[in-house]
Backbone as CSV, one residue per row, in Angstrom:
resi,resn,N_x,N_y,N_z,CA_x,CA_y,CA_z,C_x,C_y,C_z
1,MET,84.935,142.117,62.186,85.766,142.034,60.993,86.883,141.023,61.245
2,GLY,87.512,140.578,60.131,88.605,139.635,60.239,88.555,138.630,59.100
3,VAL,89.590,137.835,58.990,89.650,136.860,57.907,88.635,135.748,58.130
4,SER,88.346,135.010,57.077,87.423,133.892,57.173,87.985,132.839,58.126
5,GLY,87.116,132.313,58.989,87.540,131.307,59.945,87.917,131.858,61.302
6,SER,87.874,133.176,61.463,88.264,133.775,62.744,87.176,133.642,63.807
7,GLY,85.963,133.300,63.404,84.879,133.139,64.363,83.948,134.325,64.457
8,LYS,83.946,135.183,63.430,83.118,136.383,63.456,81.646,136.064,63.669
9,SER,81.143,135.082,62.916,79.712,134.782,62.966,79.287,134.268,64.334
10,THR,80.111,133.403,64.931,79.756,132.844,66.230,79.729,133.920,67.304
11,VAL,80.767,134.746,67.354,80.829,135.814,68.352,79.711,136.830,68.123
12,ALA,79.460,137.163,66.861,78.394,138.128,66.546,77.039,137.600,66.994
13,ALA,76.800,136.301,66.802,75.517,135.720,67.199,75.330,135.770,68.704
14,ILE,76.392,135.488,69.443,76.309,135.565,70.907,76.028,136.998,71.345
15,LEU,76.739,137.956,70.760,76.535,139.364,71.107,75.107,139.804,70.804
16,ALA,74.621,139.467,69.609,73.267,139.880,69.228,72.237,139.297,70.174
17,GLY,72.434,138.044,70.565,71.495,137.421,71.480,71.512,138.060,72.852
18,GLN,72.702,138.393,73.349,72.802,138.970,74.679,72.357,140.429,74.724
19,LEU,72.574,141.146,73.614,72.238,142.571,73.587,70.835,142.839,73.047
20,GLY,70.255,141.848,72.365,68.955,142.065,71.743,69.046,142.938,70.509
21,TRP,70.188,142.881,69.803,70.417,143.715,68.624,70.127,142.924,67.349
22,ASP,69.849,143.655,66.264,69.721,143.047,64.950,71.056,142.432,64.532
23,LEU,70.990,141.357,63.763,72.182,140.667,63.295,72.056,140.371,61.815
24,GLN,73.131,140.651,61.083,73.170,140.334,59.656,74.501,139.648,59.341
25,GLU,74.426,138.508,58.668,75.619,137.819,58.203,76.048,138.459,56.887
26,GLY,77.202,139.141,56.907,77.643,139.867,55.728,77.848,138.995,54.504
27,ASP,78.292,137.756,54.716,78.508,136.858,53.578,77.223,136.610,52.799
28,ASP,76.073,136.705,53.474,74.803,136.483,52.789,74.487,137.591,51.787
29,LEU,75.205,138.701,51.861,74.973,139.822,50.952,75.852,139.751,49.705
30,HIS,76.760,138.776,49.656,77.586,138.597,48.461,76.712,138.217,47.268
31,PRO,76.940,138.807,46.108,76.257,138.321,44.900,76.732,136.911,44.570
32,LYS,75.927,136.162,43.858,76.247,134.767,43.553,77.567,134.629,42.800
33,THR,77.893,135.596,41.965,79.148,135.516,41.222,80.347,135.496,42.162
34,ASN,80.268,136.267,43.249,81.353,136.256,44.233,81.447,134.917,44.944
35,VAL,80.293,134.389,45.348,80.270,133.101,46.043,80.849,132.013,45.145
36,ASP,80.474,132.014,43.879,80.971,131.004,42.942,82.490,131.113,42.771
37,LYS,83.003,132.333,42.691,84.444,132.511,42.534,85.197,131.987,43.750
38,MET,84.725,132.356,44.942,85.416,131.913,46.152,85.330,130.401,46.314
39,ALA,84.178,129.828,45.987,84.020,128.372,46.093,84.979,127.647,45.153
40,ALA,85.322,128.316,44.046,86.251,127.736,43.085,87.702,128.017,43.435
41,GLY,87.921,128.702,44.570,89.281,129.007,44.993,89.885,130.212,44.317
42,ILE,89.035,131.072,43.738,89.499,132.281,43.048,89.309,133.485,43.975
43,ALA,90.389,134.178,44.266,90.315,135.330,45.158,89.528,136.463,44.510
44,LEU,88.747,137.164,45.312,87.976,138.300,44.810,88.882,139.489,44.544
45,THR,88.534,140.260,43.539,89.213,141.523,43.270,88.440,142.655,43.941
46,ASP,89.034,143.831,43.961,88.319,144.984,44.507,87.035,145.251,43.728
47,ASP,87.080,145.062,42.417,85.868,145.270,41.611,84.761,144.307,42.017
48,ASP,85.153,143.095,42.444,84.162,142.136,42.942,83.586,142.598,44.267
49,ARG,84.423,143.199,45.094,84.021,143.508,46.469,83.174,144.769,46.586
50,TRP,83.354,145.750,45.703,82.659,147.026,45.894,81.137,146.886,45.959
51,PRO,80.497,146.158,45.041,79.028,146.024,45.155,78.607,145.365,46.462
52,TRP,79.368,144.372,46.911,79.071,143.717,48.186,79.228,144.688,49.344
53,LEU,80.331,145.441,49.367,80.556,146.400,50.443,79.471,147.477,50.453
54,ASP,78.973,147.837,49.273,77.885,148.815,49.221,76.626,148.261,49.884
55,ARG,76.368,146.962,49.718,75.215,146.345,50.387,75.402,146.342,51.898
56,VAL,76.612,146.040,52.326,76.906,146.071,53.763,76.742,147.497,54.296
57,ALA,77.263,148.469,53.550,77.153,149.865,53.965,75.698,150.314,54.034
58,ASP,74.872,149.853,53.104,73.450,150.204,53.119,72.782,149.681,54.390
59,TRP,73.118,148.447,54.768,72.546,147.864,55.992,72.944,148.698,57.208
60,ILE,74.226,149.065,57.262,74.708,149.879,58.385,74.009,151.233,58.390
61,ARG,73.927,151.859,57.232,73.329,153.194,57.141,71.855,153.163,57.538
62,ASP,71.136,152.157,57.085,69.715,152.049,57.435,69.537,151.952,58.948
63,HIS,70.398,151.193,59.599,70.277,151.022,61.042,70.697,152.273,61.808
64,THR,71.778,152.902,61.399,72.220,154.099,62.122,71.231,155.245,61.937
65,MET,70.680,155.382,60.742,69.709,156.452,60.510,68.434,156.223,61.319
66,ALA,68.069,154.950,61.489,66.876,154.623,62.272,67.177,154.512,63.760
67,ARG,68.449,154.698,64.121,68.901,154.589,65.513,68.556,153.210,66.092
68,VAL,68.736,152.190,65.256,68.516,150.808,65.666,69.876,150.119,65.766
69,PRO,70.276,149.674,66.946,71.586,149.027,67.068,71.622,147.690,66.350
70,GLY,72.763,147.362,65.806,72.877,146.108,65.083,74.324,145.672,64.952
71,ILE,74.492,144.426,64.539,75.808,143.833,64.321,75.798,143.196,62.948
72,ILE,76.809,143.496,62.144,76.940,142.864,60.845,78.355,142.326,60.720
73,THR,78.474,141.084,60.263,79.796,140.499,60.071,80.291,140.847,58.672
74,CYS,81.571,141.197,58.602,82.171,141.567,57.321,83.680,141.460,57.486
75,SER,84.355,140.891,56.499,85.805,140.758,56.615,86.482,142.118,56.720
76,ALA,86.071,143.092,55.905,86.587,144.466,55.979,88.109,144.495,56.100
77,LEU,88.775,143.750,55.243,90.207,143.509,55.405,91.079,144.738,55.186
78,LYS,90.711,145.584,54.221,91.520,146.762,53.929,90.908,148.019,54.540
79,ARG,91.777,148.976,54.802,91.272,150.250,55.328,90.318,150.909,54.339
80,VAL,90.621,150.810,53.058,89.761,151.446,52.064,88.382,150.795,52.062
81,TYR,88.308,149.511,52.392,86.996,148.860,52.519,86.249,149.429,53.718
82,ARG,86.980,149.585,54.826,86.340,150.120,56.042,85.917,151.569,55.844
83,ASP,86.652,152.300,54.999,86.242,153.672,54.691,84.852,153.681,54.066
84,ARG,84.547,152.635,53.322,83.232,152.529,52.665,82.134,152.289,53.707
85,LEU,82.500,151.748,54.862,81.523,151.322,55.859,81.430,152.237,57.063
86,ARG,82.468,152.976,57.335,82.536,153.685,58.608,81.532,154.828,58.701
87,GLY,81.203,155.179,59.927,80.286,156.271,60.197,80.428,156.687,61.652
88,GLU,79.663,157.676,62.044,79.798,158.247,63.376,79.570,157.216,64.474
89,HIS,78.665,156.289,64.255,78.318,155.331,65.303,78.768,153.907,64.959
90,VAL,79.760,153.788,64.073,80.241,152.474,63.649,81.539,152.136,64.368
91,VAL,81.580,150.968,64.980,82.783,150.468,65.643,83.190,149.164,64.977
92,PHE,84.455,149.051,64.602,84.970,147.823,64.021,85.595,146.977,65.123
93,VAL,85.191,145.715,65.198,85.771,144.777,66.158,86.538,143.736,65.356
94,HIS,87.856,143.767,65.471,88.713,142.861,64.712,88.935,141.584,65.514
95,ILE,88.368,140.470,65.041,88.607,139.166,65.653,89.896,138.628,65.033
96,ALA,90.976,138.636,65.814,92.311,138.417,65.255,92.953,137.135,65.778
97,GLY,93.731,136.506,64.915,94.480,135.311,65.296,95.555,135.028,64.277
98,SER,96.420,134.072,64.563,97.498,133.724,63.645,96.945,132.935,62.459
99,LYS,97.709,132.944,61.365,97.292,132.199,60.181,97.225,130.701,60.479
100,ASP,98.117,130.220,61.316,98.130,128.798,61.640,96.873,128.394,62.409
101,SER,96.523,129.166,63.442,95.364,128.812,64.261,94.067,128.948,63.475
102,ILE,93.956,129.981,62.664,92.733,130.164,61.876,92.667,129.138,60.751
103,GLY,93.823,128.774,60.201,93.845,127.757,59.156,93.307,126.424,59.653
104,LYS,93.639,126.066,60.894,93.125,124.826,61.469,91.612,124.894,61.639
105,ARG,91.116,126.053,62.045,89.662,126.217,62.170,88.981,126.073,60.816
106,LEU,89.558,126.740,59.827,88.940,126.755,58.498,88.942,125.359,57.884
107,ALA,90.006,124.599,58.135,90.095,123.245,57.582,89.029,122.333,58.170
108,ALA,88.574,122.649,59.377,87.569,121.805,60.041,86.153,122.145,59.617
109,ARG,85.967,123.243,58.880,84.628,123.655,58.486,84.220,122.972,57.187
110,THR,82.958,122.572,57.131,82.427,121.932,55.932,81.230,122.680,55.369
111,ASP,80.852,123.803,56.021,79.595,124.473,55.678,79.793,125.788,54.957
112,HIS,81.042,126.150,54.641,81.300,127.491,54.122,81.936,127.394,52.747
113,PHE,81.664,128.423,51.909,82.163,128.393,50.546,83.625,128.809,50.442
114,MET,84.240,129.304,51.529,85.615,129.772,51.476,86.582,128.610,51.684
115,PRO,87.353,128.210,50.660,88.315,127.124,50.842,89.563,127.615,51.578
116,THR,90.269,126.677,52.208,91.479,127.052,52.958,92.549,127.628,52.042
117,SER,92.472,127.316,50.758,93.485,127.808,49.821,93.480,129.326,49.692
118,LEU,92.378,129.969,50.059,92.291,131.429,49.947,92.745,132.144,51.217
119,LEU,93.118,131.386,52.258,93.507,132.035,53.507,94.763,132.877,53.341
120,ASP,95.721,132.380,52.555,96.950,133.149,52.316,96.631,134.501,51.699
121,SER,95.727,134.507,50.717,95.382,135.777,50.069,94.657,136.702,51.031
122,GLN,93.859,136.133,51.950,93.157,136.969,52.927,94.149,137.634,53.876
123,PHE,95.115,136.880,54.354,96.118,137.464,55.245,97.008,138.464,54.511
124,ALA,97.275,138.202,53.226,98.063,139.151,52.434,97.303,140.462,52.244
125,THR,95.982,140.372,52.167,95.143,141.563,51.977,94.897,142.304,53.280
126,LEU,94.903,141.591,54.403,94.527,142.168,55.695,95.383,143.375,56.089
127,GLU,94.704,144.453,56.410,95.317,145.650,56.992,94.633,145.896,58.327
128,PRO,95.240,145.457,59.439,94.604,145.666,60.744,94.297,147.148,60.959
129,PRO,93.215,147.445,61.668,92.838,148.848,61.887,93.959,149.655,62.533
130,ASP,94.106,150.892,62.080,95.083,151.813,62.665,94.512,152.460,63.923
131,ARG,95.367,153.130,64.656,94.952,153.736,65.918,93.918,154.834,65.726
132,ASP,93.911,155.454,64.540,92.957,156.545,64.326,91.588,156.036,63.884
133,GLU,91.426,154.706,63.777,90.132,154.143,63.427,89.372,153.779,64.700
134,ASN,88.058,153.861,64.616,87.213,153.509,65.763,87.094,151.993,65.802
135,ALA,88.088,151.347,66.417,88.162,149.890,66.342,88.823,149.333,67.587
136,LEU,88.565,148.064,67.845,89.267,147.336,68.894,89.587,145.943,68.381
137,GLU,90.633,145.346,68.944,91.069,144.011,68.538,90.807,143.020,69.650
138,VAL,90.260,141.878,69.284,89.963,140.815,70.241,90.653,139.545,69.753
139,ALA,91.473,138.956,70.590,92.245,137.776,70.205,91.411,136.513,70.319
140,ILE,91.576,135.600,69.349,90.896,134.318,69.406,91.671,133.382,70.332
141,GLY,91.161,132.176,70.495,91.852,131.197,71.316,91.133,130.878,72.604
142,ARG,89.994,131.559,72.824,89.170,131.295,74.006,87.790,130.856,73.552
143,LYS,86.917,130.593,74.498,85.535,130.304,74.150,84.932,131.538,73.483
144,PRO,84.093,131.347,72.473,83.443,132.496,71.840,82.696,133.370,72.842
145,ALA,82.102,132.763,73.875,81.384,133.544,74.883,82.333,134.468,75.631
146,ASP,83.579,134.042,75.849,84.556,134.890,76.531,84.974,136.056,75.644
147,GLU,85.106,135.792,74.348,85.433,136.869,73.416,84.287,137.889,73.371
148,ALA,83.056,137.391,73.345,81.895,138.293,73.348,81.850,139.112,74.631
149,ALA,82.154,138.483,75.761,82.141,139.191,77.043,83.187,140.306,77.053
150,GLU,84.336,140.060,76.444,85.365,141.103,76.372,84.880,142.295,75.558
151,ILE,84.199,142.020,74.447,83.681,143.105,73.603,82.653,143.924,74.371
152,ILE,81.753,143.254,75.068,80.738,143.957,75.855,81.397,144.836,76.913
153,ARG,82.422,144.303,77.570,83.099,145.062,78.634,83.851,146.264,78.066
154,ARG,84.592,146.059,76.989,85.427,147.138,76.457,84.618,148.234,75.784
155,LEU,83.436,147.878,75.268,82.582,148.880,74.642,81.523,149.426,75.598
156,HIS,81.584,148.977,76.850,80.652,149.448,77.892,79.198,149.247,77.469
157,LEU,78.915,148.052,76.939,77.562,147.714,76.518,76.812,147.049,77.662
158,HIS,75.500,146.954,77.510,74.663,146.426,78.596,73.759,145.328,78.054
159,PRO,74.037,144.063,78.420,73.174,142.961,77.974,71.742,143.169,78.433
160,GLU,70.809,142.618,77.652,69.404,142.710,78.009,69.114,141.935,79.288
161,THR,68.111,142.392,79.994,67.606,141.647,81.143,66.136,141.377,80.908
162,GLY,65.584,140.398,81.609,64.173,140.087,81.435,63.976,138.653,81.016
163,PRO,62.742,138.212,80.877,62.441,136.808,80.630,62.907,136.275,79.294
164,SER,63.153,137.165,78.307,63.567,136.660,77.000,65.055,136.808,76.765
165,ALA,65.798,137.348,77.739,67.228,137.554,77.567,67.970,136.248,77.764
166,PRO,69.040,135.997,76.941,69.778,134.758,77.070,70.388,134.562,78.441
167,GLY,70.669,135.634,79.164,71.274,135.514,80.480,70.284,135.390,81.610
168,SER,68.997,135.373,81.312,67.985,135.323,82.353,67.750,133.893,82.812
169,THR,67.623,133.699,84.126,67.429,132.362,84.664,66.031,131.837,84.396
170,ASP,65.076,132.746,84.072,63.729,132.262,83.786,63.376,132.441,82.314
171,ALA,64.405,132.427,81.460,64.151,132.608,80.027,63.276,131.487,79.498
172,ALA,62.298,131.854,78.680,61.406,130.859,78.079,62.179,130.062,77.048
173,ASP,62.026,128.734,77.080,62.841,127.931,76.177,62.507,128.207,74.722
174,GLN,61.298,128.681,74.420,61.004,128.964,73.033,61.808,130.154,72.526
175,ASP,62.180,131.089,73.419,63.014,132.206,72.979,64.412,131.718,72.643
176,GLU,64.942,130.813,73.469,66.246,130.250,73.167,66.176,129.461,71.863
177,HIS,65.084,128.700,71.656,64.914,127.952,70.420,64.855,128.906,69.232
178,GLY,64.137,130.020,69.402,64.010,130.965,68.308,65.365,131.484,67.874
179,LEU,66.245,131.775,68.841,67.584,132.240,68.517,68.339,131.180,67.730
180,LEU,68.247,129.921,68.172,69.019,128.871,67.537,68.455,128.461,66.180
181,VAL,67.164,128.656,65.961,66.614,128.385,64.631,67.311,129.272,63.608
182,MET,67.496,130.538,63.932,68.165,131.442,63.018,69.635,131.063,62.859
183,LEU,70.303,130.725,63.950,71.709,130.389,63.869,71.939,129.153,63.018
184,ARG,71.067,128.157,63.144,71.280,126.924,62.396,71.208,127.187,60.894
185,ALA,70.500,128.191,60.477,70.415,128.506,59.054,71.688,129.173,58.558
186,GLU,72.483,129.760,59.452,73.634,130.544,59.020,74.968,129.934,59.418
187,LEU,74.980,129.105,60.451,76.229,128.605,60.990,76.302,127.086,60.896
188,SER,77.515,126.579,61.048,77.693,125.135,61.090,77.156,124.586,62.398
189,ASP,76.938,123.260,62.448,76.480,122.635,63.686,77.463,122.899,64.821
190,GLU,78.768,122.910,64.497,79.778,123.157,65.526,79.619,124.552,66.131
191,ASP,79.370,125.548,65.266,79.201,126.907,65.761,77.909,127.048,66.558
192,VAL,76.836,126.391,66.087,75.575,126.433,66.830,75.767,125.815,68.210
193,ASP,76.493,124.709,68.275,76.746,124.068,69.563,77.511,125.002,70.496
194,ALA,78.470,125.768,69.934,79.243,126.692,70.749,78.354,127.788,71.330
195,VAL,77.444,128.308,70.486,76.515,129.330,70.974,75.581,128.737,72.015
196,ALA,75.083,127.538,71.743,74.170,126.889,72.680,74.847,126.672,74.030
197,GLN,76.097,126.247,74.000,76.816,126.006,75.246,76.998,127.299,76.030
198,SER,77.327,128.387,75.325,77.536,129.662,76.019,76.244,130.160,76.646
199,ILE,75.107,129.960,75.946,73.817,130.377,76.500,73.476,129.530,77.719
200,GLU,73.702,128.235,77.602,73.354,127.359,78.715,74.215,127.650,79.938
201,GLU,75.489,128.030,79.708,76.376,128.308,80.834,75.894,129.493,81.664
202,VAL,75.306,130.492,80.978,74.879,131.681,81.715,73.415,131.633,82.116
203,SER,72.636,130.732,81.501,71.206,130.743,81.782,70.684,129.444,82.371
204,GLY,71.420,128.346,82.167,70.964,127.061,82.662,69.745,126.535,81.938
205,VAL,69.541,126.971,80.700,68.357,126.547,79.954,68.619,125.183,79.324
206,VAL,68.012,124.150,79.860,68.213,122.794,79.363,67.685,122.644,77.947
207,ALA,66.677,123.424,77.600,66.041,123.300,76.286,67.006,123.568,75.145
208,VAL,68.072,124.312,75.394,69.030,124.590,74.331,69.622,123.287,73.817
209,ARG,70.039,122.433,74.702,70.628,121.161,74.288,69.574,120.272,73.626
210,ARG,68.327,120.328,74.069,67.282,119.534,73.444,67.116,119.938,71.981
211,TYR,67.186,121.249,71.724,66.997,121.709,70.348,68.166,121.268,69.466
212,VAL,69.399,121.442,69.976,70.557,121.065,69.177,70.491,119.582,68.817
213,ALA,70.025,118.753,69.753,69.929,117.324,69.501,68.729,116.974,68.631
214,ASP,67.738,117.868,68.570,66.506,117.586,67.844,66.110,118.790,67.009
215,PRO,66.859,119.078,65.906,66.573,120.272,65.109,65.199,120.259,64.460
216,GLY,64.535,119.121,64.431,63.216,119.078,63.831,62.109,119.164,64.857
217,GLY,62.445,119.587,66.082,61.476,119.644,67.166,60.465,120.753,67.008
218,ARG,59.707,121.001,68.068,58.562,121.910,67.985,58.968,123.344,67.689
219,ALA,60.231,123.693,67.920,60.637,125.082,67.705,61.040,125.353,66.264
220,ALA,61.084,124.319,65.423,61.644,124.482,64.091,60.903,125.526,63.258
221,GLY,59.626,125.737,63.520,58.881,126.695,62.712,58.863,128.098,63.273
222,ARG,59.547,128.305,64.390,59.512,129.610,65.033,60.593,130.508,64.461
223,VAL,60.245,131.735,64.121,61.201,132.671,63.548,61.353,133.865,64.474
224,PRO,62.570,134.168,64.921,62.766,135.297,65.816,62.634,136.620,65.074
225,ALA,62.407,137.674,65.808,62.266,139.000,65.200,63.633,139.580,64.924
226,THR,64.070,139.453,63.695,65.303,140.013,63.129,66.574,139.560,63.845
227,VAL,66.584,139.376,65.147,67.828,139.060,65.855,68.273,137.659,65.526
């Protein structure tokens, strides 16, 4: 959770890849009317957000009921929004930073419908999680891989091991390509490069850089299983 530009999608993608969990980009669940309003610089109202939050809640509920771990990105700015999403096995991870630092990030993005003009309204709406909520805060300002590592450590999670895990030294390059094919559809080139760099740092997979430089290569038609 967190305001637009905080890096939720990048950190979530790294976590999903390392843990082998399902990943859903919450912004993709917005109805078109919401996307059009935000693209026009019009802040969403609560009435706009409720149907979207219900879609996010449905995704969470489906996974928890099936006992399938997953990560979904969602701004979840107000406590009342999080009330719509929370459950016994739901943990909110707040990717937090100053308005100035996030504003600089947002200004550099060209792939997202959220204009920088709406950042003030997002910070005005933001209600950081209270102590009685099942949540943790992670500060921005480091490599996304370092932020992901902090989340794994603080939540006592266990990255996957084996030939298809991003941290494995013998990972098949097609598995790394499969991960990045999905990321390229959802993230900017800059964010994909950040994920690719973090994977290469822990795995030494040269193929990651080949794919980023050649998005039309042999892996372009490969689709990963939900992650």
